[in-house]
C-alpha positions as CSV (number, residue, x, y, z in Angstrom):
1,M,-40.2,-25.8,70.6
2,Q,-36.5,-25.9,69.7
3,P,-34.7,-22.6,68.9
4,L,-34.6,-21.0,65.5
5,F,-31.1,-20.7,64.1
6,I,-30.3,-18.0,61.6
7,Y,-27.1,-17.2,59.7
8,N,-25.6,-13.9,61.0
9,T,-23.5,-12.3,58.2
10,L,-21.6,-10.4,60.9
11,T,-20.3,-13.5,62.6
12,R,-20.4,-15.7,59.5
13,K,-22.1,-18.5,61.3
14,K,-25.6,-19.8,62.2
15,E,-26.7,-18.6,65.7
16,P,-29.7,-19.4,67.9
17,F,-32.1,-16.5,67.6
18,K,-32.4,-14.8,71.0
19,P,-34.3,-11.4,70.8
20,L,-33.0,-8.5,72.9
21,H,-36.5,-7.9,74.4
22,A,-38.5,-11.1,74.0
23,P,-41.3,-11.6,73.0
24,N,-40.8,-8.3,71.0
25,V,-38.7,-8.5,67.9
26,G,-37.5,-5.5,65.9
27,M,-36.7,-6.2,62.2
28,Y,-35.6,-3.7,59.6
29,V,-35.3,-4.6,55.9
30,C,-34.0,-2.4,53.1
31,G,-36.8,-1.7,50.7
32,P,-36.8,-0.4,47.1
33,T,-35.4,2.8,45.6
34,V,-38.6,3.9,43.8
35,Y,-37.6,5.1,40.3
36,G,-38.6,2.1,38.2
37,D,-40.9,-0.9,38.1
38,P,-40.1,-3.7,40.6
39,H,-38.3,-6.7,39.1
40,L,-37.4,-10.2,40.1
41,G,-34.4,-8.9,42.1
42,H,-36.9,-6.9,44.3
43,A,-39.1,-9.9,44.8
44,R,-36.4,-12.0,46.4
45,P,-35.6,-10.0,49.6
46,A,-39.3,-9.1,49.9
47,I,-40.3,-12.8,49.9
48,T,-37.3,-13.9,52.0
49,F,-38.1,-11.6,54.8
50,D,-41.8,-12.1,54.4
51,I,-41.1,-15.8,55.3
52,L,-39.1,-14.7,58.4
53,F,-41.9,-12.2,59.4
54,R,-44.6,-14.9,59.1
55,Y,-42.5,-17.5,60.9
56,L,-41.5,-15.3,63.9
57,K,-45.1,-14.3,64.4
58,H,-46.2,-18.0,64.1
59,V,-43.8,-19.1,66.9
60,G,-45.2,-16.4,69.2
61,Y,-43.1,-13.3,68.8
62,K,-44.6,-9.8,68.5
63,V,-42.7,-8.4,65.5
64,R,-42.3,-4.8,64.5
65,Y,-41.2,-5.0,60.9
66,V,-39.9,-1.8,59.3
67,R,-39.2,-1.7,55.5
68,N,-38.2,1.6,54.1
69,I,-38.9,3.4,50.8
70,T,-35.8,5.2,49.4
71,D,-37.1,8.3,47.6
72,V,-34.1,10.6,47.9
73,G,-30.3,10.4,48.1
74,H,-29.6,7.2,46.2
75,L,-27.1,8.4,43.5
76,E,-26.2,6.5,40.4
77,N,-23.9,3.5,40.8
78,D,-24.4,3.7,44.6
79,A,-21.7,6.5,44.5
80,D,-21.4,9.9,46.1
81,E,-21.3,11.8,42.8
82,G,-23.7,11.9,39.9
83,D,-27.5,12.2,39.6
84,D,-30.1,11.2,42.2
85,K,-31.8,8.2,40.6
86,I,-35.3,9.6,41.2
87,A,-34.4,13.2,40.3
88,K,-32.9,12.0,37.0
89,K,-36.1,10.0,36.1
90,A,-38.2,13.1,37.0
91,R,-36.2,15.3,34.6
92,L,-36.5,12.7,31.8
93,E,-40.3,12.4,32.3
94,Q,-40.8,16.1,33.2
95,L,-42.5,15.3,36.4
96,E,-42.1,16.2,40.1
97,P,-39.7,13.8,41.8
98,M,-42.5,12.9,44.3
99,E,-44.7,12.0,41.4
100,I,-42.1,9.5,40.3
101,A,-41.6,8.2,43.8
102,Q,-45.4,7.8,44.4
103,Y,-46.1,6.1,41.1
104,Y,-43.4,3.5,41.5
105,T,-44.2,3.0,45.2
106,N,-47.8,2.2,44.2
107,R,-46.5,-0.2,41.5
108,Y,-44.2,-1.9,44.1
109,H,-47.1,-2.4,46.5
110,Q,-49.3,-3.9,43.7
111,A,-46.6,-6.4,42.8
112,M,-45.9,-7.3,46.5
113,E,-49.6,-7.9,47.1
114,A,-49.8,-10.2,44.0
115,L,-46.7,-12.1,45.3
116,G,-48.5,-12.7,48.7
117,V,-46.0,-10.5,50.6
118,L,-47.5,-9.1,53.8
119,P,-47.2,-5.4,54.3
120,P,-44.6,-4.3,57.0
121,S,-45.7,-2.8,60.3
122,I,-44.1,0.5,59.3
123,E,-43.0,1.7,55.9
124,P,-41.1,5.0,56.4
125,H,-39.9,7.2,53.5
126,A,-36.5,8.8,53.5
127,T,-38.0,12.2,52.5
128,G,-40.2,12.1,55.6
129,H,-37.2,11.7,57.9
130,I,-34.8,14.5,56.9
131,I,-34.7,15.9,60.4
132,E,-33.7,12.6,61.9
133,Q,-31.0,12.2,59.3
134,Q,-29.6,15.7,60.0
135,Q,-29.5,14.8,63.7
136,L,-27.5,11.7,63.0
137,V,-25.0,13.7,60.9
138,R,-24.7,16.2,63.8
139,E,-23.9,13.4,66.3
140,I,-21.2,11.9,64.1
141,L,-19.7,15.4,63.5
142,H,-19.8,16.1,67.3
143,N,-18.0,12.8,68.0
144,G,-15.2,13.6,65.5
145,F,-15.9,11.0,62.9
146,A,-17.0,13.4,60.1
147,Y,-15.8,16.6,58.5
148,E,-17.4,19.4,56.5
149,S,-16.1,20.1,53.0
150,N,-17.6,22.8,50.7
151,G,-21.1,22.5,52.2
152,S,-21.1,18.7,52.1
153,V,-20.4,16.4,55.1
154,Y,-18.3,13.2,54.8
155,F,-17.7,10.3,57.1
156,D,-14.0,10.0,58.1
157,V,-13.5,6.3,57.5
158,E,-9.8,6.3,58.4
159,K,-10.3,8.0,61.7
160,Y,-13.2,5.7,62.5
161,N,-11.1,2.7,61.6
162,E,-8.4,3.6,64.1
163,K,-10.8,3.4,67.0
164,Y,-13.4,0.8,65.9
165,G,-12.3,-1.0,62.8
166,Y,-14.1,-0.5,59.5
167,G,-15.1,-3.5,57.3
168,I,-16.3,-6.0,59.9
169,L,-19.4,-6.9,57.9
170,S,-17.8,-7.3,54.5
171,G,-14.4,-8.4,55.6
172,R,-12.8,-5.6,53.5
173,N,-9.3,-4.4,54.5
174,L,-9.4,-0.6,54.9
175,E,-5.6,-0.2,54.6
176,N,-5.7,-1.6,51.1
177,M,-8.7,0.6,50.2
178,V,-7.1,3.7,51.6
179,N,-3.7,3.1,49.9
180,A,-5.5,2.5,46.6
181,S,-7.4,5.7,47.1
182,R,-4.3,7.8,47.7
183,Q,-3.0,6.8,44.3
184,L,-6.1,8.2,42.7
185,D,-6.3,11.7,41.3
186,G,-9.3,13.9,41.9
187,V,-10.4,12.7,45.3
188,G,-12.1,16.1,45.4
189,E,-13.9,17.2,48.5
190,K,-13.1,13.9,50.3
191,R,-9.9,13.3,52.3
192,N,-9.9,9.7,51.2
193,Q,-11.8,7.8,48.4
194,A,-13.2,5.4,51.1
195,D,-15.0,8.3,52.9
196,F,-18.7,8.5,52.1
197,A,-21.3,11.3,52.1
198,L,-23.5,12.0,55.1
199,W,-24.9,15.2,53.6
200,K,-24.5,16.5,50.0
201,K,-24.6,20.1,49.0
202,A,-27.1,20.4,46.2
203,Q,-25.9,21.8,42.9
204,P,-28.0,24.6,41.4
205,E,-29.8,22.2,39.0
206,H,-30.6,19.6,41.7
207,I,-34.3,19.5,42.3
208,M,-34.5,17.7,45.7
209,R,-33.0,19.8,48.5
210,W,-33.6,20.8,52.1
211,P,-32.0,23.5,54.3
212,S,-29.4,22.3,56.9
213,D,-26.6,23.6,59.1
214,W,-24.1,23.0,56.3
215,S,-25.9,23.8,53.0
216,D,-29.1,23.4,51.1
217,G,-28.8,19.8,50.1
218,F,-29.9,16.2,50.7
219,P,-28.8,13.3,52.9
220,G,-26.4,10.6,51.8
221,W,-28.0,7.3,50.9
222,H,-26.7,5.4,53.9
223,C,-28.1,7.8,56.5
224,E,-31.8,7.0,56.1
225,C,-31.7,3.4,57.3
226,T,-29.6,4.2,60.4
227,A,-31.8,7.2,61.3
228,M,-35.2,5.4,60.6
229,G,-34.1,2.1,62.2
230,R,-33.2,3.9,65.4
231,K,-36.4,6.0,65.4
232,Y,-38.7,3.0,65.1
233,L,-36.7,0.2,66.7
234,G,-34.4,1.9,69.2
235,D,-30.7,2.2,69.6
236,K,-30.3,-1.6,69.5
237,F,-32.6,-4.0,67.6
238,D,-32.6,-7.6,66.6
239,I,-32.5,-8.1,62.8
240,H,-31.4,-6.0,59.8
241,G,-32.0,-7.7,56.4
242,G,-31.5,-7.0,52.7
243,G,-29.9,-8.3,49.6
244,M,-26.3,-9.5,49.6
245,D,-25.4,-6.7,47.2
246,L,-26.0,-4.2,50.1
247,I,-23.4,-5.7,52.4
248,F,-20.9,-3.2,50.9
249,P,-21.0,-0.3,50.9
250,H,-24.5,0.3,52.3
251,H,-24.7,-2.0,55.4
252,E,-21.0,-1.5,56.2
253,C,-21.6,2.2,56.3
254,E,-24.7,1.8,58.4
255,I,-22.7,0.0,61.0
256,A,-20.0,2.7,61.0
257,Q,-22.7,5.5,61.3
258,A,-24.4,3.7,64.2
259,V,-21.2,3.1,66.2
260,A,-19.8,6.6,65.4
261,S,-23.0,8.2,66.6
262,Q,-23.8,6.1,69.7
263,G,-20.6,4.3,70.5
264,E,-22.0,0.8,70.0
265,Q,-23.5,-1.4,67.2
266,M,-27.2,-1.1,66.6
267,V,-28.0,-4.5,65.1
268,K,-27.6,-8.0,66.6
269,Y,-28.2,-10.2,63.5
270,W,-27.4,-9.2,60.0
271,M,-29.3,-11.3,57.4
272,H,-28.7,-11.3,53.6
273,N,-30.4,-13.1,50.8
274,N,-28.3,-14.0,47.8
275,M,-28.9,-12.6,44.3
276,I,-30.9,-13.6,41.3
277,T,-28.8,-14.0,38.2
278,I,-29.4,-14.1,34.5
279,N,-26.7,-16.2,32.8
280,G,-24.6,-15.9,35.9
281,Q,-24.8,-12.0,36.1
282,K,-26.6,-10.1,38.8
283,M,-30.1,-9.0,37.8
284,G,-30.5,-5.2,38.3
285,K,-31.7,-1.9,36.9
286,S,-28.1,-0.5,36.7
287,L,-27.1,-3.4,34.5
288,N,-30.2,-3.1,32.3
289,N,-30.7,-6.9,32.3
290,F,-33.8,-7.1,34.5
291,I,-37.2,-8.4,33.8
292,T,-40.0,-6.5,35.7
293,L,-42.6,-8.5,37.6
294,E,-45.3,-7.2,35.4
295,Q,-43.5,-8.6,32.4
296,F,-43.4,-12.0,34.1
297,F,-47.1,-11.8,34.8
298,T,-47.9,-10.8,31.1
299,G,-45.1,-12.7,29.3
300,N,-44.3,-9.5,27.5
301,H,-40.5,-9.8,27.4
302,P,-38.3,-11.2,24.6
303,T,-36.5,-13.7,26.9
304,L,-39.8,-15.1,28.3
305,S,-41.4,-18.1,26.6
306,Q,-44.8,-17.5,28.3
307,P,-46.5,-15.6,31.2
308,F,-45.9,-16.8,34.7
309,T,-48.2,-16.2,37.7
310,A,-47.1,-14.4,40.8
311,M,-47.4,-17.6,42.8
312,T,-45.1,-19.4,40.3
313,I,-42.6,-16.6,40.9
314,R,-42.9,-17.0,44.7
315,F,-42.6,-20.8,44.5
316,F,-39.5,-20.4,42.2
317,I,-37.8,-18.2,44.8
318,L,-38.7,-20.4,47.8
319,S,-37.5,-23.5,45.9
320,A,-33.9,-22.4,46.6
321,H,-32.5,-21.5,50.1
322,Y,-32.4,-17.7,50.5
323,R,-28.6,-17.7,50.9
324,G,-28.1,-19.6,47.6
325,T,-28.0,-18.0,44.2
326,V,-31.0,-18.5,41.9
327,D,-30.3,-18.4,38.1
328,F,-33.3,-17.4,36.0
329,S,-34.4,-19.5,33.1
330,N,-37.6,-20.3,31.4
331,E,-37.0,-24.0,32.1
332,A,-36.6,-23.3,35.9
333,L,-39.8,-21.3,36.0
334,K,-41.8,-24.0,34.0
335,A,-40.5,-26.5,36.5
336,S,-41.7,-24.3,39.4
337,E,-45.1,-23.9,37.6
338,K,-45.5,-27.7,37.5
339,G,-44.2,-28.1,41.1
340,L,-46.7,-25.5,42.4
341,E,-49.5,-27.1,40.5
342,R,-48.6,-30.5,42.0
343,L,-48.5,-29.1,45.5
344,L,-51.8,-27.3,45.2
345,D,-53.5,-30.3,43.6
346,G,-52.2,-32.5,46.4
347,I,-53.7,-30.2,49.1
348,A,-57.0,-29.9,47.2
349,S,-57.2,-33.7,46.9
350,L,-57.2,-34.0,50.7
351,D,-61.0,-33.1,50.6
352,R,-61.6,-36.1,48.4
353,L,-60.1,-38.6,50.8
354,Q,-62.5,-40.9,52.8
355,P,-61.2,-41.6,56.3
356,A,-60.9,-45.3,57.4
357,A,-61.0,-46.8,60.9
358,A,-57.2,-46.7,61.0
359,S,-54.2,-45.6,59.0
360,D,-51.8,-48.0,57.4
361,D,-48.3,-47.9,58.9
362,T,-46.7,-45.9,56.1
363,T,-49.4,-43.2,56.1
364,H,-49.4,-43.0,59.9
365,Q,-45.6,-42.7,60.1
366,L,-45.6,-39.9,57.5
367,V,-48.4,-38.0,59.3
368,A,-46.8,-38.5,62.7
369,T,-43.5,-37.0,61.7
370,L,-44.4,-34.4,59.0
371,R,-45.1,-31.4,61.2
372,Q,-41.9,-31.7,63.2
373,K,-39.7,-32.3,60.2
374,C,-41.2,-29.1,58.6
375,Y,-40.5,-27.2,61.8
376,D,-36.9,-28.6,61.9
377,A,-36.3,-27.3,58.4
378,M,-37.7,-23.8,59.2
379,N,-35.7,-23.7,62.4
380,D,-32.5,-24.4,60.4
381,D,-32.1,-20.9,58.9
382,L,-35.5,-21.1,57.0
383,Q,-34.8,-24.1,54.8
384,T,-37.8,-23.6,52.5
385,P,-36.7,-26.1,49.8
386,V,-36.7,-28.8,52.5
387,V,-40.2,-27.9,53.6
388,I,-41.3,-28.0,49.9
389,S,-39.8,-31.5,49.4
390,L,-41.5,-32.7,52.6
391,L,-44.8,-31.4,51.3
392,F,-44.2,-33.2,48.0
393,E,-43.7,-36.4,50.0
394,A,-47.1,-35.8,51.6
395,C,-48.7,-35.2,48.1
396,H,-47.2,-38.5,47.0
397,Q,-48.9,-40.3,49.9
398,V,-52.2,-38.5,49.2
399,N,-52.2,-39.9,45.6
400,I,-51.6,-43.4,47.0
401,L,-54.6,-43.0,49.3
402,L,-56.7,-41.6,46.4
403,D,-55.9,-44.8,44.5
404,H,-57.2,-46.9,47.5
405,K,-53.7,-48.4,48.0
406,G,-53.6,-47.2,51.6
407,T,-55.8,-46.0,54.4
408,I,-55.9,-43.0,56.7
409,S,-57.8,-42.4,59.9
410,E,-60.0,-39.4,60.5
411,A,-57.5,-38.0,63.1
412,D,-54.5,-38.5,60.8
413,L,-56.4,-36.9,57.9
414,K,-57.1,-33.8,59.9
415,E,-53.5,-33.6,61.1
416,L,-52.2,-34.1,57.5
417,G,-54.5,-31.4,56.2
418,D,-53.7,-28.9,59.0
419,T,-49.9,-29.4,58.6
420,M,-49.9,-29.1,54.8
421,R,-52.1,-26.0,54.8
422,L,-50.1,-24.4,57.7
423,F,-46.8,-24.7,55.9
424,A,-47.9,-24.2,52.3
425,F,-50.3,-21.3,52.9
426,D,-49.6,-19.6,56.2
427,L,-45.8,-19.9,56.4
428,L,-44.6,-20.3,52.8
429,G,-47.4,-17.8,51.8
430,L,-48.5,-19.7,48.7
431,Q,-52.1,-19.2,47.6
432,P,-54.3,-21.3,45.3
433,E,-54.4,-19.7,41.9
434,K,-57.5,-17.6,41.5
435,G,-60.3,-18.6,39.2
436,G,-63.1,-21.1,39.3
437,S,-65.9,-21.6,41.8
438,D,-65.2,-23.7,44.9
439,A,-68.7,-25.2,44.9
440,R,-68.4,-26.2,41.2
441,E,-65.0,-27.7,41.8
442,A,-66.3,-29.7,44.8
443,A,-69.2,-31.1,42.7
444,F,-66.8,-32.0,39.8
445,S,-64.6,-33.8,42.4
446,K,-67.3,-36.0,43.7
447,V,-68.6,-36.9,40.3
448,V,-65.2,-37.7,38.9
449,D,-64.2,-39.7,41.9
450,M,-67.4,-41.7,41.6
451,V,-66.7,-42.4,37.9
452,L,-63.1,-43.3,38.6
453,A,-64.2,-45.7,41.4
454,L,-66.3,-47.5,38.7
455,R,-63.3,-47.5,36.4
456,A,-61.2,-49.0,39.2
457,K,-63.8,-51.8,39.6
458,A,-63.8,-52.4,35.8
459,K,-59.9,-52.7,35.9
460,A,-60.1,-55.1,38.9
461,S,-62.5,-57.2,36.8
462,K,-60.1,-57.0,33.9
463,D,-62.8,-55.2,31.9
464,W,-60.3,-53.1,30.0
465,A,-62.8,-51.9,27.4
466,T,-65.0,-50.2,30.0
467,S,-62.0,-48.9,31.8
468,D,-60.6,-47.2,28.7
469,M,-64.0,-45.9,27.6
470,I,-64.4,-44.1,31.0
471,R,-61.0,-42.6,30.7
472,D,-61.6,-41.5,27.1
473,E,-65.1,-40.0,27.9
474,L,-63.6,-38.0,30.8
475,S,-60.9,-36.8,28.5
476,A,-63.4,-35.7,25.9
477,A,-65.2,-33.7,28.7
478,G,-62.0,-31.9,29.6
479,F,-60.8,-34.0,32.4
480,E,-57.2,-35.3,32.2
481,V,-56.8,-38.7,33.9
482,K,-53.4,-40.1,34.5
483,D,-52.4,-43.6,35.7
484,T,-49.2,-43.1,37.7
485,K,-47.1,-45.4,39.9
486,D,-48.7,-43.5,42.9
487,G,-52.2,-44.1,41.7
488,V,-54.8,-42.3,39.6
489,T,-54.7,-38.5,39.4
490,W,-57.0,-36.2,37.5
491,K,-57.5,-32.6,36.8
492,L,-59.8,-30.3,34.9
493,N,-58.1,-28.7,32.0
494,K,-59.5,-25.2,32.2
């Protein structure tokens, strides 16, 4: 099979994927900060890297997928001052911080399961790796790239920049950042505004704290991913992923921490999904413009015109390339709902096709090339919209075959079914919507197909009265029959 190409944010180009220790692949993806219900912005990275996880395993790699839970250290506005997001929520609700973290972790898992996102191999929590984070801080201090200040420890970005260069991932110019910071008053404990916290001394009112060499405090937000990535994937691993909003400061700081502690970069490929926007603005808790996944599933939000299923949400996200922006609208979700229904109906209709002795040329050509075209799209930086369009072409052909305007051999029918189910279900992770008995559906299918065959005979004989009567009687019984340019389609209106 031809190589998989992925876009590396670090080099700003597509590169062939060559793991450091094939067939093993190490992949780390930034998970949620668990202080509120998961929203559409959380769904996108989870689904993006679920696709990568599924595909790497499918093509033969043994993948260790680590996705963390941030349950301490993430301060408001991604800054080094202010409240810890979880501790603040705990104070508001008069609960233990771990009650907040556990509750929203459970909610996150429920939403991910509904979306068809496979669980990662390891899901470490920041609070369970305080020792590893303290060790990372000690190493950076020992190597001279950090300093202690009033019980807190800060990364010395200027000193690091002199030796290694800071800003390689985001392309930010440190000189400009440092010059701007020097003009600011109240840099406080930091030497420069660009410096970031590795360890923060806890104020008396701060609930979450641990003893350390420097103070009773807590780790900086950026430490957890470097420490846990190294613990579970080693000093060098293949892929680090997350949302594009994490490139700076989070991932930039992760690179600096890794290099400052071990003298070389930890990650070979940096991958980032783009954001979901509402009216062109990033969706997020801090902007208070988010819609939770549960609100999508129930329709209980003023901007939603109706509920949308988890699979509709998944299809909506996969309908755009992961590096492109996705702008939320009711119209876009309704289009996804229809598209998903069309795809699932097309796959279900495969069971209603009767094989012939041979396929017609058009059908055989489509079947012969479909699998490779889908692989080509996946190998080109996970082009899921192209895969979906190819599956739609296959559905179009299935409808032609249902209308007896083409033929398909038994071998081609098996190949078509295997290919469509592999890419739709196993690799894109779509699932037929729940509800209804398979046996009952199969019985309906056979009866309706038999009746439609009689209708086709009546139409061929120009017996329009009988043809219309059959359609009307089926409609009265709850079956929607459509005459399209691709042939006759039907569905049961449940």
